[in-house]
C-alpha positions in Angstrom: -112.3 -47.7 80.9 -110.9 -44.8 83.0 -110.9 -44.9 86.8 -112.2 -42.0 88.8 -111.6 -41.8 92.5 -110.5 -45.4 92.4 -113.8 -46.6 90.8 -113.9 -48.4 87.5 -116.5 -46.7 85.2 -118.8 -49.0 83.2 -118.1 -49.3 79.6 -120.9 -48.0 77.3 -121.4 -51.5 75.9 -122.0 -52.7 79.5 -125.0 -50.4 79.9 -126.2 -50.1 76.3 -128.0 -53.4 76.0 -130.2 -53.0 79.2 -131.1 -49.5 78.2 -132.1 -50.7 74.7 -134.2 -53.6 75.7 -136.0 -52.2 78.8 -137.6 -55.5 79.5 -137.4 -55.2 83.3 -140.7 -55.4 85.1 -140.3 -52.2 87.2 -139.7 -50.0 84.1 -142.6 -51.5 82.2 -145.0 -51.3 85.1 -144.0 -47.8 86.0 -144.4 -46.7 82.3 -147.9 -48.3 82.2 -148.8 -46.9 85.6 -147.8 -43.3 84.8 -149.7 -43.4 81.5 -152.8 -44.7 83.0 -152.6 -42.4 86.1 -152.3 -39.3 83.9 -155.2 -40.4 81.7 -157.3 -41.4 84.7 -156.6 -38.1 86.5 -157.7 -36.0 83.5 -160.8 -38.2 82.9 -162.1 -38.0 86.5 -161.2 -34.3 86.8 -163.6 -33.7 83.9 -166.4 -35.1 86.1 -165.4 -33.0 89.2 -163.5 -35.8 90.9 -160.0 -36.8 91.9 -158.7 -40.3 91.3 -159.0 -41.0 95.0 -162.4 -39.4 95.2 -163.6 -41.6 92.3 -162.3 -44.7 94.1 -164.0 -43.7 97.3 -167.2 -42.9 95.5 -167.2 -46.3 93.7 -166.8 -48.0 97.1 -169.6 -46.0 98.6 -172.0 -46.5 95.7 -171.3 -50.3 95.8 -172.3 -50.6 99.4 -174.6 -47.7 100.5 -175.1 -46.5 104.1 -171.6 -47.6 105.2 -170.0 -46.4 108.4 -167.1 -44.1 107.7 -164.7 -46.1 109.8 -165.6 -49.3 107.8 -165.0 -47.4 104.6 -161.6 -46.3 105.8 -160.6 -49.8 106.7 -161.8 -51.2 103.4 -159.9 -48.6 101.4 -156.8 -48.8 103.6 -157.0 -45.1 104.3 -156.6 -43.3 107.6 -159.7 -41.7 109.1 -158.2 -38.2 108.6 -157.3 -38.8 104.9 -160.8 -40.3 104.2 -162.5 -37.4 106.1 -160.7 -35.0 103.7 -161.8 -36.8 100.6 -165.4 -37.2 101.9 -165.4 -33.5 102.7 -164.5 -32.7 99.1 -167.1 -35.2 97.8 -169.7 -33.7 100.1 -168.9 -30.1 99.1 -169.4 -31.2 95.4 -172.7 -32.7 96.3 -171.6 -36.3 95.5 -172.0 -37.8 99.0 -173.9 -37.1 102.1 -173.0 -38.0 105.7 -175.2 -38.4 108.8 -174.9 -39.8 112.3 -175.7 -43.4 112.8 -178.9 -43.4 114.9 -177.7 -46.7 116.6 -174.3 -45.2 117.5 -174.0 -41.4 117.5 -170.2 -41.7 117.3 -170.4 -43.2 113.9 -171.1 -41.4 110.6 -172.9 -43.1 107.7 -172.0 -42.2 104.1 -174.2 -42.4 101.1 -173.7 -41.4 97.4 -176.1 -38.8 96.1 -177.8 -39.1 92.7 -175.4 -36.5 91.3 -172.5 -38.5 92.8 -173.7 -41.7 91.1 -174.2 -39.7 87.8 -170.6 -38.3 88.0 -169.2 -41.7 88.9 -171.1 -43.5 86.1 -170.0 -40.9 83.5 -166.4 -41.1 84.6 -166.5 -44.9 84.6 -167.8 -44.9 81.0 -165.0 -42.6 79.9 -162.4 -44.7 81.8 -163.7 -47.8 80.0 -163.4 -46.0 76.6 -159.8 -45.0 77.6 -159.0 -48.6 78.4 -160.5 -49.8 75.1 -158.3 -47.3 73.3 -155.3 -48.4 75.3 -155.9 -52.1 74.3 -156.7 -51.3 70.6 -155.3 -54.0 68.4 -154.9 -56.4 71.3 -157.2 -59.4 71.1 -159.9 -60.0 73.8 -158.1 -63.3 74.7 -154.8 -61.5 75.3 -156.5 -58.8 77.2 -158.2 -61.4 79.5 -154.8 -63.2 80.0 -153.2 -59.8 80.9 -155.9 -59.0 83.5 -155.7 -62.6 84.9 -152.0 -62.3 85.4 -152.2 -58.9 87.0 -154.9 -60.2 89.4 -152.7 -63.1 90.4 -149.6 -61.0 90.9 -151.5 -58.3 92.9 -153.1 -61.0 95.1 -149.7 -62.7 95.7 -146.9 -61.9 98.2 -147.0 -58.1 97.4 -150.6 -57.8 98.4 -149.9 -56.7 101.9 -146.8 -54.6 101.0 -148.0 -51.0 101.0 -146.0 -48.0 100.0 -145.7 -47.0 103.7 -144.3 -50.4 104.5 -141.8 -50.0 101.7 -140.9 -46.5 103.0 -140.4 -47.8 106.5 -138.1 -50.6 105.3 -136.1 -48.1 103.3 -135.7 -45.9 106.5 -134.5 -49.0 108.5 -131.9 -50.1 105.9 -128.4 -49.5 107.0 -126.6 -46.8 104.9 -123.7 -47.9 102.8 -120.2 -46.4 103.6 
């Protein structure tokens, strides 16, 4: 194989096999994530939501009358980011916010009937999407797949957020 700038180039045979097999976890997970993300985005958009708005609405509907600060902590969002999402949901009529009578500094969030209706309709379509994605895969294999995903996501990577990974990348010494 020819050298360029003193570096030996890889032979096509050296890189062909990995490209053909594509069995590495990162590639498979990213392919799955991108496909699901695109489909989820389109689905929730049809119901007047964003993916993050949908997730926030699901959390609110599951525990009504929550303090906005508690909601931010549960979702792992900053107060400003959550405030923006809640503003969008409130403008759409999907949530309402009011001051906590016990502590005027706190804001309480509740899903409206139209918010619950939009969330329920989006959830039904998301489930249909999932059923289509798993068409031809047995219920048993599907349950194993979900069980493994839950174990992996609850393992050592649970606390590793994207911002943590970005910070580590910034601290890494640069080569050369």
